[in-house]
C-alpha atoms as an extended CHARMM CRD file, in Angstrom:
* protein
*
        78  EXT
         1         1  UNK       CA              0.0730000000       -0.1710000000       -0.1800000000  PROA      1               0.0000000000
         2         2  UNK       CA              1.1090000000        3.7970000000       -0.8970000000  PROA      2               0.0000000000
         3         3  UNK       CA              1.3580000000        5.9590000000        1.6370000000  PROA      3               0.0000000000
         4         4  UNK       CA             -0.4610000000        8.2450000000       -0.4700000000  PROA      4               0.0000000000
         5         5  UNK       CA             -1.4640000000        9.3210000000       -3.7940000000  PROA      5               0.0000000000
         6         6  UNK       CA              0.6800000000       11.9810000000       -5.1200000000  PROA      6               0.0000000000
         7         7  UNK       CA              2.9950000000       12.1340000000       -8.1490000000  PROA      7               0.0000000000
         8         8  UNK       CA              6.2980000000       12.2490000000       -6.2990000000  PROA      8               0.0000000000
         9         9  UNK       CA              5.3340000000        8.7730000000       -4.7850000000  PROA      9               0.0000000000
        10        10  UNK       CA              3.9560000000        6.9200000000       -7.7310000000  PROA      10              0.0000000000
        11        11  UNK       CA              6.4720000000        8.2900000000      -10.1640000000  PROA      11              0.0000000000
        12        12  UNK       CA              9.1790000000        5.9840000000       -8.8700000000  PROA      12              0.0000000000
        13        13  UNK       CA              7.0810000000        2.6000000000       -8.5370000000  PROA      13              0.0000000000
        14        14  UNK       CA              6.3020000000        3.4320000000      -12.2280000000  PROA      14              0.0000000000
        15        15  UNK       CA              9.4270000000        4.3180000000      -13.3790000000  PROA      15              0.0000000000
        16        16  UNK       CA             10.4550000000        1.0310000000      -11.7460000000  PROA      16              0.0000000000
        17        17  UNK       CA              8.5170000000       -1.5120000000      -13.1990000000  PROA      17              0.0000000000
        18        18  UNK       CA              7.2160000000       -0.2250000000      -16.6690000000  PROA      18              0.0000000000
        19        19  UNK       CA              9.3490000000        0.1260000000      -19.2770000000  PROA      19              0.0000000000
        20        20  UNK       CA              9.3250000000        3.5020000000      -20.6710000000  PROA      20              0.0000000000
        21        21  UNK       CA              7.5370000000        4.5650000000      -23.9590000000  PROA      21              0.0000000000
        22        22  UNK       CA              5.0810000000        1.9130000000      -23.1060000000  PROA      22              0.0000000000
        23        23  UNK       CA              1.4650000000        3.0150000000      -23.4150000000  PROA      23              0.0000000000
        24        24  UNK       CA             -0.4450000000        3.3220000000      -20.2100000000  PROA      24              0.0000000000
        25        25  UNK       CA             -4.2600000000        3.9520000000      -19.9950000000  PROA      25              0.0000000000
        26        26  UNK       CA             -5.7910000000        5.0920000000      -16.7290000000  PROA      26              0.0000000000
        27        27  UNK       CA             -8.8330000000        7.0710000000      -15.9290000000  PROA      27              0.0000000000
        28        28  UNK       CA             -8.9690000000       10.4710000000      -15.9180000000  PROA      28              0.0000000000
        29        29  UNK       CA             -7.2230000000       11.3660000000      -12.4640000000  PROA      29              0.0000000000
        30        30  UNK       CA             -4.8720000000       13.4350000000      -12.6320000000  PROA      30              0.0000000000
        31        31  UNK       CA             -2.1190000000       11.6820000000      -10.3520000000  PROA      31              0.0000000000
        32        32  UNK       CA             -1.3510000000       10.2190000000      -14.0450000000  PROA      32              0.0000000000
        33        33  UNK       CA             -1.0140000000       13.6200000000      -16.1310000000  PROA      33              0.0000000000
        34        34  UNK       CA              2.9820000000       13.6670000000      -16.2150000000  PROA      34              0.0000000000
        35        35  UNK       CA              3.3090000000        9.9550000000      -17.5220000000  PROA      35              0.0000000000
        36        36  UNK       CA              4.0200000000       11.4010000000      -20.9030000000  PROA      36              0.0000000000
        37        37  UNK       CA              6.7030000000       13.8360000000      -19.2550000000  PROA      37              0.0000000000
        38        38  UNK       CA              7.8840000000       10.5540000000      -17.9430000000  PROA      38              0.0000000000
        39        39  UNK       CA              8.4900000000        9.1160000000      -20.9010000000  PROA      39              0.0000000000
        40        40  UNK       CA              5.3000000000        6.9550000000      -21.3060000000  PROA      40              0.0000000000
        41        41  UNK       CA              2.7740000000        7.3090000000      -23.8870000000  PROA      41              0.0000000000
        42        42  UNK       CA             -0.7780000000        7.8490000000      -21.9380000000  PROA      42              0.0000000000
        43        43  UNK       CA             -4.4390000000        7.3610000000      -23.1280000000  PROA      43              0.0000000000
        44        44  UNK       CA             -7.8470000000        7.9100000000      -21.0470000000  PROA      44              0.0000000000
        45        45  UNK       CA            -10.3080000000        6.3150000000      -20.2830000000  PROA      45              0.0000000000
        46        46  UNK       CA            -13.5140000000        8.4540000000      -18.5910000000  PROA      46              0.0000000000
        47        47  UNK       CA            -15.0220000000        5.9970000000      -16.1500000000  PROA      47              0.0000000000
        48        48  UNK       CA            -18.0950000000        8.6600000000      -15.5370000000  PROA      48              0.0000000000
        49        49  UNK       CA            -19.6370000000        7.9850000000      -19.2550000000  PROA      49              0.0000000000
        50        50  UNK       CA            -19.2830000000        4.1180000000      -18.6320000000  PROA      50              0.0000000000
        51        51  UNK       CA            -16.1610000000        3.6870000000      -20.5740000000  PROA      51              0.0000000000
        52        52  UNK       CA            -13.8080000000        0.9870000000      -19.0270000000  PROA      52              0.0000000000
        53        53  UNK       CA            -11.6570000000        0.5260000000      -22.0090000000  PROA      53              0.0000000000
        54        54  UNK       CA            -10.4310000000        1.7050000000      -24.8700000000  PROA      54              0.0000000000
        55        55  UNK       CA             -8.3830000000        0.4660000000      -28.1300000000  PROA      55              0.0000000000
        56        56  UNK       CA             -8.0700000000       -2.7130000000      -26.2140000000  PROA      56              0.0000000000
        57        57  UNK       CA             -8.8890000000       -5.0380000000      -23.6840000000  PROA      57              0.0000000000
        58        58  UNK       CA             -6.9680000000       -3.5310000000      -20.4220000000  PROA      58              0.0000000000
        59        59  UNK       CA             -5.6330000000       -6.1580000000      -17.7520000000  PROA      59              0.0000000000
        60        60  UNK       CA             -7.6410000000       -6.7100000000      -15.1790000000  PROA      60              0.0000000000
        61        61  UNK       CA             -7.1110000000       -8.2950000000      -11.6100000000  PROA      61              0.0000000000
        62        62  UNK       CA             -9.5390000000       -8.9720000000       -8.5700000000  PROA      62              0.0000000000
        63        63  UNK       CA             -8.5700000000       -6.9850000000       -5.4450000000  PROA      63              0.0000000000
        64        64  UNK       CA             -8.8560000000       -8.3980000000       -2.0880000000  PROA      64              0.0000000000
        65        65  UNK       CA            -12.4220000000       -7.4230000000       -1.8350000000  PROA      65              0.0000000000
        66        66  UNK       CA            -13.0670000000       -9.3750000000       -5.0940000000  PROA      66              0.0000000000
        67        67  UNK       CA            -13.8190000000       -6.3220000000       -7.2810000000  PROA      67              0.0000000000
        68        68  UNK       CA            -12.5200000000       -5.7210000000      -10.8540000000  PROA      68              0.0000000000
        69        69  UNK       CA             -9.5220000000       -3.3640000000      -11.1490000000  PROA      69              0.0000000000
        70        70  UNK       CA             -7.2890000000       -2.1850000000      -13.8570000000  PROA      70              0.0000000000
        71        71  UNK       CA             -4.2090000000       -3.9040000000      -13.2020000000  PROA      71              0.0000000000
        72        72  UNK       CA             -2.1530000000       -0.4940000000      -12.8530000000  PROA      72              0.0000000000
        73        73  UNK       CA             -4.3850000000        0.4340000000      -10.2480000000  PROA      73              0.0000000000
        74        74  UNK       CA             -3.8320000000       -2.7280000000       -8.2950000000  PROA      74              0.0000000000
        75        75  UNK       CA             -0.0860000000       -2.1340000000       -8.8250000000  PROA      75              0.0000000000
        76        76  UNK       CA             -0.3960000000        0.9940000000       -7.3320000000  PROA      76              0.0000000000
        77        77  UNK       CA             -2.7720000000        0.9560000000       -4.1980000000  PROA      77              0.0000000000
        78        78  UNK       CA             -2.8340000000       -2.4010000000       -2.9250000000  PROA      78              0.0000000000
């Protein structure tokens, strides 16, 4: 579990586990706004309109409470 959800907290984790230039899909939460500055391709989906995937099927995982979540979210917040 991360101590907080700030860019300064997630940046080292993302940079150490995801290869640069990887295309990362996330929701529109602003914590991910610097992914392109950090060397990644970044696209978003809009959960508020019912969108949970675009262009491809996102990897999914089941969290500890049995909810299906984006694999990136599971990596960052579990």
